[in-house]
N, C-alpha and C positions, 0 to 999 in steps of 0.2 A: 609592360609597365606594372610594377607592383607597387602596393601601398596597402596600409593597415585598414581593412575594410570596417573593423569596430571603431577606429578613430574616425574614419568618415562619417559613420553614423552617428557618433557624438557630436561631430561638427554639424551635421544637418539639424540635429535636434537643437543645438545651440542657435542656429540660424532660423528657426521657426519664427515667422512673423516678419522677417525682413523682406524688403521689396525686391522684386527680380533676381532671385538668387539663380545662378546658373552654374552647373558642374561642367568642368572641362578637365580631360586629361592632357597635362602639360608639366614641365619641369620634373618629370619623372614621377609624378604622383597624381592625385586627383585635387584640383584647385577649385575653390569655391568663388564665384565671381558675384559680387554684389554691386548693383547699379552699373554694371558693365566693366568692373575694375576687379582684379584680384584683391582679396581680402584674407584669406586664409586657406590652407590646404593640407591635406594628409601627405607627407613627403614620402619618397621612396625608401628612405631610411628608417621609417617608423616614426620619425619626428614630425613636428608641426611646422609648417611654413606660414610665417605671418608677414604681411606687409604693414609697416607701421610708419609713423611720422619720422622722417629721417633724422630730425633734430633729436629724437629720443634713442637712437640707436645705442649710444654708450651707456645711458642708464637702464635700458632694457637687457642688454647683453650681461649685465652685472648680475641679473636674476638667476636662480638655479637652473641649470639645464640649457640656457640660452646662449646662442652664438650668432655670429654673422653668418649669413648663408652664403655657401659657396657651391656652385655647380660646375662640376669637373675640376678644373684647375683655376676658375674665375670666381673672384669675390663679386656678388651681385650688387655691392655698394650699400651705402647707408639706407636704412629702412627695410631691409630684407633680413629677417631673422629665422633661424631653424630652432626649434625648441625640442630638445629630447623629451622621452616619455616621462622621465622623473620630474621634468619641469612643469608638466601640465596634469599630474595626478589629481584625481577628486575635483575640486573647485577650480583648480589652476587653469583648466581649459576655459572657463567662464572669463578668467581674467584675460587671457591671451585673445579671445575672440572679442572681447569688448574693446581691447586696444586696437584691434585691426578695425573694428566697426567705427570707432571713434576717428580714425585716420580716414576711413573709406568715406565717411560723411563729409568730410572737408574737401575731398576730391571731386566734388560734383561739378 
């Protein structure tokens, strides 16, 4: 299972201070679970896997580098987004982690 180690380190830094963060290898990458639920992960293709509010899917996939998440030949459905590296350069990672954490907090 491969994933971008540097991206995983950036995600860890972005999640500093969040309660009960657990890292798990799944979905072909390293996923970061917050409060027992997947929030964000370093995907095997070098992108960022983000769990978002399903009602925001269309709005969020319109952003640069974002697309609906597909695993194998299966669409993961609304609320699962993959963001390519050009979509989270610089401060863009903070945006996507924030979107994931906002949704995660509502799922308690």
